[in-house]
C-alpha positions in Angstrom: -38.5 -32.1 7.6 -38.8 -30.4 11.0 -37.4 -26.9 11.4 -35.0 -28.0 14.1 -33.5 -30.6 11.7 -33.3 -28.2 8.7 -31.5 -25.4 10.6 -28.2 -27.4 11.1 -28.3 -28.6 7.5 -28.7 -25.0 6.3 -25.8 -23.8 8.4 -23.6 -26.6 7.2 -24.4 -25.8 3.5 -23.7 -22.1 4.2 -20.4 -22.9 5.7 -19.4 -25.1 2.8 -20.4 -22.4 0.4 -18.3 -19.8 2.3 -15.3 -22.1 2.3 -15.6 -22.7 -1.4 -15.7 -19.0 -2.1 -12.6 -18.4 0.0 -10.6 -21.4 -1.6 -7.3 -20.3 -3.0 -7.0 -20.2 -6.8 -5.0 -18.9 -9.7 -6.9 -17.1 -12.4 -5.2 -17.2 -15.8 -5.5 -14.6 -18.6 -7.4 -17.0 -20.8 -10.2 -17.1 -18.2 -9.3 -20.4 -16.7 -9.4 -20.6 -12.8 -7.4 -23.4 -11.1 -8.0 -24.1 -7.4 -5.5 -25.4 -4.9 -4.2 -25.0 -1.4 -0.7 -23.5 -1.5 0.5 -20.6 -3.7 4.0 -19.4 -3.9 6.1 -17.2 -6.2 9.2 -18.8 -7.7 11.9 -16.7 -9.4 12.1 -12.9 -9.5 9.2 -10.6 -10.3 11.5 -7.6 -10.9 13.5 -9.6 -13.5 10.4 -10.8 -15.2 11.1 -14.5 -14.9 8.7 -15.3 -12.0 6.4 -18.3 -12.0 3.3 -18.9 -9.8 3.4 -22.3 -8.3 0.2 -24.0 -7.1 0.5 -27.0 -4.7 4.1 -27.7 -6.0 2.6 -29.4 -9.1 1.5 -26.7 -11.4 3.5 -23.6 -12.5 2.3 -20.6 -14.5 4.5 -17.9 -16.0 3.4 -14.6 -14.4 4.3 -12.3 -17.3 1.8 -13.8 -19.8 -0.3 -16.5 -18.1 -1.5 -15.1 -14.8 -4.1 -12.4 -14.4 -4.6 -12.6 -10.6 -4.8 -15.0 -7.7 -6.7 -15.4 -4.4 -4.8 -16.5 -1.3 -6.3 -16.6 2.2 -9.2 -14.4 1.1 -6.9 -11.7 -0.3 -7.0 -10.9 -4.1 -3.7 -10.1 -5.7 -4.0 -8.5 -9.1 -1.1 -8.4 -11.7 -0.1 -5.0 -12.9 2.8 -3.0 -14.4 4.3 0.0 -12.7 5.0 3.1 -14.8 8.5 2.7 -16.1 8.8 -1.0 -15.3 8.7 -3.7 -18.0 8.2 -6.4 -15.4 4.8 -7.3 -13.7 4.1 -7.3 -10.0 1.2 -8.2 -7.8 -0.9 -5.7 -5.9 -3.7 -5.9 -3.4 -6.9 -4.2 -4.4 -8.0 -1.4 -2.1 -10.8 0.2 -4.1 -12.6 -1.1 -7.2 -14.5 1.3 -9.4 -15.8 1.7 -13.0 -13.3 4.5 -13.8 -10.3 4.0 -11.4 -9.0 1.5 -9.0 -6.6 1.8 -6.0 -4.1 -0.9 -5.1 -1.4 -1.2 -2.5 1.7 -3.2 -1.9 3.2 -3.8 1.5 6.9 -3.0 1.5 9.4 -4.1 4.2 12.7 -2.2 4.4 15.5 -2.7 6.9 18.5 -0.5 7.8 21.5 -0.6 10.2 21.5 2.1 12.9 23.8 3.1 15.7 26.0 0.2 17.2 24.9 -2.1 14.4 21.3 -2.2 15.6 19.0 -2.9 12.6 15.6 -1.3 12.3 12.7 -2.6 10.2 10.1 -0.4 8.5 6.8 -1.7 7.1 4.7 0.6 4.9 2.0 0.5 2.3 2.8 1.9 -1.1 -0.4 2.9 -2.9 -0.9 2.9 -6.7 -3.9 3.5 -8.9 -5.1 2.8 -12.4 -7.4 4.9 -14.5 -9.1 3.4 -17.5 -6.8 0.3 -17.4 -3.7 2.4 -17.4 -0.4 1.3 -15.9 0.0 1.2 -12.1 0.7 4.9 -11.2 2.1 5.8 -7.7 -0.5 7.6 -5.7 1.4 10.8 -5.3 -0.3 14.2 -5.3 1.4 15.4 -8.5 -0.1 12.4 -10.3 -3.6 12.5 -8.7 -3.9 16.2 -9.5 -3.2 15.5 -13.2 -5.5 12.5 -13.5 -8.5 13.4 -11.3 -8.8 17.2 -11.2 -11.2 17.2 -14.1 -13.9 16.0 -11.6 -14.9 19.1 -9.4 -15.6 17.0 -6.3 -12.3 15.2 -6.6 -10.5 18.5 -7.2 -11.9 20.0 -4.0 -10.8 17.0 -2.0 -7.3 17.1 -3.5 -7.0 20.8 -2.5 -7.2 19.5 1.1 -4.3 17.1 0.3 -2.3 20.1 -1.0 -2.9 21.9 2.3 -1.7 18.9 4.2 1.4 18.7 2.1 2.2 22.3 2.8 1.9 21.7 6.5 4.1 18.6 6.3 6.8 20.5 4.4 6.8 23.2 7.1 7.1 20.5 9.8 10.0 18.7 8.0 11.9 22.0 7.6 11.3 23.2 11.1 12.0 19.8 12.6 15.3 19.5 10.7 16.4 23.0 11.8 15.5 22.3 15.5 17.3 18.9 15.6 20.4 20.3 13.9 20.4 23.3 16.3 20.1 21.0 19.3 22.9 18.7 18.2 25.1 21.7 17.4 24.6 23.2 20.8 25.3 19.9 22.5 28.7 19.5 20.8 29.6 23.1 21.4 29.4 23.1 25.2 32.2 20.6 26.1 29.7 17.9 26.8 27.6 20.0 29.2 24.0 19.5 28.4 21.4 22.2 28.9 17.7 22.1 29.0 17.6 24.6 26.1 19.5 22.1 23.9 17.1 19.3 24.9 14.1 21.5 24.2 15.4 22.2 20.7 16.2 18.6 19.9 13.0 17.1 21.2 10.9 19.8 19.6 12.4 18.9 16.3 11.7 15.2 16.9 8.1 16.1 17.8 7.7 17.9 14.4 8.7 14.6 12.7 6.3 12.6 14.8 3.4 14.9 13.9 4.0 14.3 10.2 3.1 10.6 10.6 -0.7 11.1 11.0 -0.6 13.9 8.4 0.9 11.5 5.9 -1.9 9.1 6.7 -4.4 11.9 6.1 -2.8 12.7 2.7 -3.3 9.1 1.7 -6.9 9.0 2.9 -7.9 12.2 1.1 -6.4 11.0 -2.2 -8.4 7.8 -1.8 -11.5 9.8 -1.2 -10.8 11.8 -4.3 -10.6 8.7 -6.4 -13.8 7.3 -4.8 -15.5 10.5 -5.7 -14.2 10.2 -9.3 -15.9 6.8 -9.6 -19.4 8.1 -8.6 
């Protein structure tokens, strides 16, 4: 077959293979893998009575039948948080021979001034070590579990420094904001540039903590990566 004819065929076969690899499926704890199109969770994960529904025709009890599932190219692994008897699903961030990092996207909403609601989206990170329960990726936990590795410990020392900086910024920011608001209310409604400077300096302190929190997460993930080497 001429080269010009074989090239389109090869590309077609590659595309079919890629689509097959990305097809949605539910992987059961007995090793069986069932493919389908639409996956949804029915019931409550927190109450332990959730089922995974595949194409509205097949249902599997999450607590003892499902190990993980793949949807739109994203792998969701079943796990148990420390202190929780009910399972949940987590996205895998890092796989390794000794430890894994997972995350769960959490959406929270709250009502603000004049009934205006605000929405916050954040990633909550967890890790497992030697098939342990899902442990929150907090510095107090990672120091206990990964400090026995010298490289990981050195990286976690950077996380401790970042935490100290964050604590200072939170304390300073709160003091400045409170001082600014106190001065505003104590001047019969007359605003001054000094009050605004205090208030917005406090706000700036809080804003600076955002990238520092991201850096704390990043260094802890680096410490776990080093632990896996």
